[in-house]
N, C-alpha and C positions, 0 to 999 in steps of 0.2 A: 629470892627473885630479884633483891637487890643489887646481889652480885651479879646477875645474868645482865641485868641492865647496864651495870659498869662494864661488862664484858662487849657488850653489843656498842656503846658509845666509843669504847677504845677501838674497837674493828673499825666502824664507820668512820672515825675520824683519821685512822691509818689510811682506809681506803681513799678517803677524800684527798689527803696530802699526795698519795700517788698520781691519782686522777690529774693535779695542777701541772700545765705543762712547764718544761724545762726553761729555765732563761735564755735568751738567745743573745748573741753577740754579733753586732752589725759594725761593719767598718765605716769609719767616718771619713769621707774622701773631700778634699777642699776643691770647692768651685773654680779657684783661679790657680794658675800658676805665674810665679815671676823667675825668670832667668837672667841670672849673672854669671859674669866672667871672674874668674881667679884676680883679686886686685879691684875690680870693678866695684864703686860705690854708688848706690842710688839713693834717693831721698823720696820718702811716702807720707802722706797727710791723710788722717781718719776725717770723717766730716764730724765725729764725736770724740768725748775724751775717753782715752782709755786709761786704766788703773794699772794694768800690767799685760806685758808683751813677752811670752817666751818662744823660744826655738827648740825644738824637740833633739837636734845634733848641732851641741853649739861648735864642733870643729868643722862644720861647712860653711857655716856663715855667721859673721859678728853684727850683733844689733846693738846702736848706738843712737838711745834716745835723746831726744833733742827737747820735746815740749811733751805734754799730756796729748797732742795731736799728732806730731811730727816725729820722725824718727829715721836715722839713716841705715841701710843694710849693705855689708861689705862682703863680697865672695873672697872666702880663705881658703877652700879646698874643694876639687872636683869632688861633688855628691849632691845628694838630696836631703831635705829637712821639711819639717812645716812649722809655720810661724803661725800661733794663736794670739789673738788680742783679747782682753778681757776687759770690760765696761763696768759700769757700777752695779754693785750685788755680786759680781764673778760673773756676770753675764757674758756669753762669748759675744763679740761684734765683728768679727771678722777671721777668718782662716784662711792660709793659702799655702801652697805647695813652694818650696824654693829649690830650684835647680841650679847649681853652679857648675858652669861649663868649663873646659882647658881654656887659657888664654888664646890660643889660636894667634894668628898675625893681626899686626894693629899697623893700618894704613892711614897715612895723612894725605889728603888733597888739598894741596894749597891754591889759593885764588880767591875763595869765597868761603871763609869761615866765619864772619859774624863780626858781632861787636868787639871781643875782647883777644880774638886771635885770627891769625892769617890762614887755617887750615881749617878741615873739618876731619873729624878723625871717625874711622871705622874698624870695627872688630871683623876679622875674616876668620871662618871655619871651615868645616868639611862641606858643609852645603851653600855658603855664598858668603855676602858680608852685609853687616848692618851696622846702622849708626851707632858709635860708642856712647854719645849722649841722648838716648831716645827721648829724654825728657824735655828736649830743646827742638823747636819746629824745626825744619831745614830751610836754610837761605835761599830765596829764588834767586837764579842766575840765568843769564843770557850770554850769547857767542854769536859774532857774525862771522860770516863768510861773504868774500866779495870774489868775482869774476870780472875778468875783462874780456871784451869780445869786440875782434873787428868786422865790421859790415864789408858787404861787397865794395860799397864806393869808398871805401877807405876811412869811414869814421869809426873813432873809436868809442866803444861805451862800456861802462861800468855797472854792474850789477850788484847790488848790496842784499842779504838776507839775514834776517835777524831768527834765531832759534830761542826762546824762551822756555825756562822749565817749567810745568802747570803750578801755580799756586794750591796749596792745600788747606 
């Protein structure tokens, strides 16, 4: 009788193991994407301390820590990688997809560069141009056009119009 009880318990435990669901694998997709150009460096800051920051593919981008909250990210080669930041206790505090694009063209527009330089830089690619230093707000600028007209009575007048870029 004991023998049959042992056999019955073994059978029921093995059937229970078969009935358990198989483990699933779910892809973790970052919610944000950071785009860089080859050779471009951008600085980022967390609102809390990070104990470790990793890149999945070190040949695409370079991570240069500055403090426990701030780091630089530089595009090395065209491709994609994932940046993961860990906080206290190994908890993930941030994850982003990093895309490094080819350099494209670099265009300098002179005349309204801001505090330290006399130009504003733009990276141009297949679909258009964007500010090279996207962390800096654009500098507002204006232009004036003047038009001279002579009225039928011989009096000449000049009309000036000023066009201003909208503030952001």
